[in-house]
N, C-alpha and C positions, 0 to 999 in steps of 0.2 A: 802810425799807431801811437796812441797816447800811452804813456807809462802808467801802468795799473798795479805796480808793485805795492803790496800791502805792508810788508815789514822787511827788515834787513837784519841778518845776524851773521856773526863771524864764528867759524868753527876752527878750533885749534886742537892738535894732538898733544896729549900729555902722558908722562910716564906713570903718574899716580893720581887718579882723580881725587881721592880723599885729601892728599897733601895740597893739590892745586886749589881745591875748594877752600881750604883753610887760608891759603895765601890770598886769594881774591876777597875773601871775607875780611881779612885784616886790612886790605886796601880800602875797605868801605863800600864795595859794590854789593848791591842787593841781589839775593838769589831770586830766580824766577819762581813762579807759583808751583810748578810741577817739578819736584825733585825725586828721583827714584831712591828708595831706602838703601839700595845696595851699591851706591856709588858707580853705577853703570855709565853714567855721564853726569854733567852738571851744567846748569845754566845761570847766568848772571846778567843783570841789566847794567850797561856801562854808562848811561847818561839819562837825562830827564826825558828824552824822547823814547826811551826804553829800547835802545839798540841792544840786541842780545849777543852775548858771548857764550858759546857752547864749548865745553871741554869734553873730549872723548879720549878713551885709551887709544894709543897709537895704532894697534891692530885694527880696531873698528874704524878709525879715521882713514886708514889706508884703503879699507874696503870701499868707503864712500868716495874717496878721491880717485880710486882706480889707478893709483900711481904710488911709487915709493915716497916716503916722507923725507923731506930735506933734513940734513944734519945741521942743526942750528949752531954747532960749534965751528962749522966750516963756511957757512954762508947765511944770508938772510933772504928769506922768500917774501916776507911781508914785514912792513914797519907800521905799527899801530900807534896812532897819535890821539892824545886826550887834550881837549880844550880846557884850560884852567881859568877860574874866575879872577884870580889875583896872583901877584908874584909870591906873596906869603904862602898861598896854597901850594905852589910849586915846591917851595922849601919844605913845608910840612910833609908833603907827599913823598919827597925824597927820603926823609927820615922814616916814614911809615914803611916804605919799600924795604929799606935795610932791616928794620925790626921784624918784618914779615919773612925775611930770608932771601929776598931778591938782591940784585946787584945794581947799584947806580954806576953806570959806565961813563956818563957825562954829567958832572955836577951842575947844579943850577947856575946859569950864567946869562947875562944880558947879551943880546945880539942886535946890532944896528940901532940901538937906542930906543927901540919900541917893542922888541920881543924878549921874552925871558923863558928859557927852556932848560929841560933836563932829560936825560935818557936812562932807561933802566931795562934790565933783563929779568924775566920771570923765572920760575923754577925749572922750566923746560927749555930755556934759551931763546924764547921769543923776545924780540926787541920792541920796546914801547918808548914813546916820547910823551912829554907833557909840555905844553906851550901856553904861555899867557901872552896875549897881544894887546898892547895899549894903542888902540886905533887912533887916539887923539895925537899920538906922536908919529904915526905912520907917515913917511914921506909922500908928498903928492908928486905926480908925474909931470 
């Protein structure tokens, strides 16, 4: 069977939709067209392909998942990664994360001479990475 998936989106549980919306706005993500006026949930586009991030209150998320929500202070269920256009963008984004109230747990740093990355934690403990790859310096096999 050929893959016929039309779109892909990520759902995350949050403590406070309104605060999380403000956080992701400050990071520069665009809100999806349909936003409820009562902060029942929120949607953002994460990239130019319009991958959607949906934020739901924990109780509602648990209903969808049919499972208890992981404690992000004790473990990581998912690690979300963002492809950066430049090293400078990674540095700028780390500053924006801090100003928006997030935590940079891995400061921007070079790895293996061709990657530049940083890691951050959003308001609800979800872990994210941002990575710039200079493919011209990537080692060949």
